[in-house]
C-alpha positions as a printed Julia matrix, in Angstrom:
289×3 Matrix{Float64}:
 164.97  118.01  107.93
 161.85  115.88  108.4
 158.82  117.21  110.23
 158.36  113.75  111.76
 161.78  114.0   113.44
 161.02  117.51  114.71
 157.72  116.28  116.14
 159.49  113.53  118.1
 161.86  116.11  119.59
 159.04  118.5   120.59
 156.94  115.72  122.14
 159.96  114.33  124.0
 160.71  117.71  125.55
 157.07  118.26  126.53
 156.6   114.8   128.02
 160.09  114.57  129.53
 160.85  111.14  128.1
 161.41  109.54  124.73
 159.16  106.61  125.63
 156.34  109.02  126.45
 156.82  110.79  123.13
 156.7   107.45  121.32
 153.39  106.57  123.03
 151.85  109.93  122.12
 152.9   109.57  118.49
 152.04  105.85  118.23
 155.66  104.98  117.41
 157.95  102.26  118.67
 160.68  103.4   121.07
 163.27  102.41  118.47
 161.61  104.54  115.77
 161.4   107.55  118.11
 165.05  107.17  119.07
 166.05  106.93  115.42
 164.13  110.12  114.59
 165.81  112.03  117.39
 169.25  110.76  116.36
 168.58  111.76  112.74
 167.61  115.27  113.79
 170.68  115.69  115.98
 172.95  114.44  113.2
 171.37  116.79  110.66
 171.69  119.8   112.97
 175.13  118.79  114.14
 174.33  119.37  117.81
 173.13  117.35  120.78
 169.55  118.38  121.57
 168.79  116.38  124.71
 170.33  114.72  127.74
 168.94  111.18  127.98
 168.85  108.73  130.87
 166.89  105.49  131.21
 164.13  107.35  133.09
 164.06  110.94  131.86
 165.01  113.4   129.17
 165.86  117.09  129.29
 166.97  119.56  126.6
 170.57  120.68  126.32
 171.32  124.38  125.92
 171.2   123.85  122.15
 167.94  121.96  122.57
 166.43  124.8   124.58
 167.46  127.22  121.85
 166.03  125.06  119.08
 162.77  124.11  120.86
 160.72  127.29  120.18
 161.81  127.21  116.53
 160.79  123.54  116.32
 157.35  124.35  117.74
 156.97  127.2   115.25
 157.89  124.91  112.35
 155.29  122.33  113.39
 152.69  125.01  114.02
 153.32  126.49  110.59
 152.95  123.06  108.99
 149.69  122.39  110.86
 148.25  125.78  109.95
 149.23  125.36  106.3
 147.6   121.93  106.12
 144.48  123.22  107.91
 144.18  126.09  105.4
 144.49  123.65  102.5
 142.1   121.1   104.02
 138.66  121.24  102.35
 135.88  122.35  104.67
 134.41  119.37  106.48
 137.18  116.97  105.44
 137.87  113.98  107.68
 140.45  113.8   110.45
 142.98  110.99  110.74
 145.27  109.71  113.48
 144.77  108.69  117.09
 142.89  110.81  119.66
 143.23  109.92  123.36
 140.61  111.37  125.74
 140.03  110.98  129.46
 137.05  112.01  131.59
 135.38  110.9   134.8
 133.43  107.65  134.6
 130.05  109.36  134.92
 130.81  112.19  132.48
 132.19  109.69  129.99
 129.06  107.58  130.22
 126.51  110.42  130.27
 128.1   112.93  127.87
 131.3   111.98  126.02
 130.35  108.47  124.89
 126.94  109.56  123.54
 128.47  112.38  121.44
 131.38  110.35  120.05
 129.52  108.18  117.47
 128.38  111.17  115.39
 131.84  112.76  115.64
 133.59  109.55  114.6
 131.17  108.95  111.74
 132.21  112.34  110.37
 135.86  111.23  110.62
 135.96  107.51  109.75
 139.79  107.39  109.67
 140.13  108.76  113.21
 140.86  106.3   116.02
 139.65  107.29  119.51
 140.55  105.95  122.96
 138.28  107.08  125.83
 139.76  106.42  129.27
 137.0   106.66  131.88
 138.38  107.16  135.38
 137.64  109.29  138.43
 141.39  109.59  139.05
 142.99  112.81  137.77
 145.67  111.33  135.55
 148.93  113.03  134.58
 147.94  113.51  130.95
 151.44  114.56  129.9
 152.99  111.4   131.31
 150.19  109.14  130.03
 150.27  110.57  126.51
 146.65  111.76  126.64
 145.61  114.45  124.15
 142.76  116.03  126.11
 141.09  115.6   129.5
 137.59  116.76  130.41
 137.52  117.99  134.0
 135.09  119.67  136.36
 137.68  120.85  138.84
 140.23  123.63  139.36
 143.32  123.48  137.13
 146.46  122.95  139.22
 149.13  121.76  136.76
 151.0   124.66  135.12
 152.05  122.34  132.27
 148.42  122.36  131.15
 146.09  124.87  129.55
 142.31  124.78  129.82
 139.37  125.93  127.74
 135.95  126.35  129.34
 133.36  124.34  127.43
 130.29  125.11  129.52
 129.15  126.14  132.97
 128.26  123.32  135.32
 125.31  124.19  137.58
 124.57  121.82  140.45
 121.48  121.13  142.54
 120.8   119.76  145.98
 118.52  116.74  145.81
 117.12  113.95  147.94
 114.75  111.01  147.63
 111.08  111.63  148.52
 111.42  109.02  151.29
 114.27  110.97  152.94
 112.44  114.3   152.73
 109.28  112.71  154.14
 111.2   111.29  157.09
 113.54  114.21  157.88
 112.09  117.29  156.22
 113.77  119.67  153.81
 116.5   122.14  154.88
 115.55  125.8   154.43
 118.96  127.42  154.92
 122.62  126.57  154.42
 123.15  126.06  158.14
 120.23  123.6   158.25
 122.5   121.19  156.36
 124.4   120.63  159.62
 121.45  118.61  160.93
 121.03  116.54  157.77
 122.85  113.54  156.34
 124.82  114.85  153.33
 126.31  112.47  150.78
 129.79  113.66  149.86
 132.81  112.6   147.84
 135.4   110.85  149.98
 137.73  113.48  151.41
 135.2   116.31  151.03
 134.1   118.13  154.18
 132.51  121.31  152.75
 130.13  122.34  149.98
 130.44  125.74  148.31
 127.43  128.02  147.9
 126.63  131.43  146.48
 124.77  133.58  148.99
 123.86  136.81  147.19
 127.22  137.88  145.8
 129.19  136.11  148.51
 130.74  132.66  148.26
 130.51  130.58  151.41
 131.74  127.11  152.34
 129.4   125.04  154.5
 130.62  122.07  156.53
 128.67  118.91  155.68
 128.81  115.29  156.77
 126.76  112.13  156.65
 126.69  108.37  157.08
 127.72  107.62  153.5
 130.5   108.93  151.25
 131.84  107.6   147.96
 134.48  108.2   145.32
 132.08  108.36  142.36
 129.0   110.36  141.45
 127.22  107.13  140.45
 127.55  105.73  143.96
 126.49  109.01  145.55
 123.4   109.11  143.35
 122.45  105.54  144.28
 122.74  106.45  147.96
 120.65  109.55  147.38
 117.95  107.68  145.42
 117.92  105.04  148.17
 117.05  107.61  150.83
 120.41  107.94  152.6
 120.57  111.71  152.48
 121.01  114.91  150.47
 123.41  115.06  147.51
 124.91  117.95  145.56
 124.96  116.77  141.93
 125.58  118.35  138.51
 122.5   119.04  136.37
 123.85  117.08  133.39
 123.65  113.99  135.6
 120.6   114.52  137.77
 118.02  116.27  135.51
 116.48  113.05  134.1
 115.93  111.73  137.64
 114.38  115.02  138.76
 111.97  114.87  135.83
 110.84  111.33  136.7
 110.57  112.03  140.44
 113.23  109.53  141.5
 114.71  112.41  143.52
 113.4   115.88  144.34
 115.28  119.16  144.19
 116.05  120.79  147.53
 115.88  124.59  147.3
 117.44  126.71  150.04
 116.02  130.13  150.81
 119.35  131.87  151.4
 121.81  130.28  148.95
 122.33  128.08  145.91
 125.16  125.67  145.04
 128.23  127.26  143.48
 128.37  126.88  139.69
 131.53  125.15  138.48
 132.82  124.87  134.91
 133.48  122.02  132.5
 137.02  122.33  131.11
 138.91  120.78  128.23
 142.49  120.41  129.45
 145.51  119.68  127.27
 149.32  119.98  127.49
 150.75  123.49  127.27
 151.83  124.24  123.73
 151.18  126.78  121.02
 150.66  123.77  118.77
 147.24  122.23  119.42
 146.58  119.33  117.03
 143.63  119.77  114.69
 142.05  116.54  115.98
 142.05  118.02  119.51
 140.63  121.37  118.41
 137.84  119.77  116.4
 136.9   117.33  119.2
 136.75  120.18  121.73
 134.57  122.25  119.4
 132.24  119.27  118.81
 131.91  118.6   122.55
 131.29  122.29  123.24
 128.45  122.3   120.68
 127.02  119.12  122.2
 127.06  120.6   125.68
């Protein structure tokens, strides 16, 4: 029984399609199909129901699946124990993050990580759309948002404090809000579809309705509007700190509340088997943050 065949079966069950498993494992569809057929022939049972669009485990497949995961996990742990400290990773790592976080954080930390692992290939997909990482064959997503998909697990990498800020020209023309409710009379720059900002007032979380003349789907566009004097923005510190330091924008401090602190998460498909390349990338990003 080959571990490569078992891996195709496990990935196919997790993704829900043989084509998806092939993409995740960098195999051709024909090679993935051959591996699954070989495993079924060796076990003497049918492991999956296959259609042109989807795949689901048979009763025998459901019974074999946890054992298959354990076998792969045991192999990975054994190889990790035998791997010399600091040895290089190999394979293909697929990452996704928002466009701004990719540009400001992930892309700058990747060169040093990849230099440590010269045989590792990395794809970084920068998009503000929350992709289905299981369907797209992505190994890990970096998100600053609540986790809604129960097929995924998440690890907090860092807290994500945010600040209210505005251009000096806007504050000179319209003044600075002193309380949360003062925001009602100001132009607030929000993500499209957002109608409230969350704040911490003492130990109480409150949601304040906000609106303005300009909204956008990316943090880059919101910042440009803010720097251009269109209103007040609520932006993560990892993005805005350099512009606060140079005076491009000024921090707006409320007397009765401060923006809610979110978290930066590494999100990956649910499985007891987390590839070493994923674990080591997450640890490197956590250290960088």
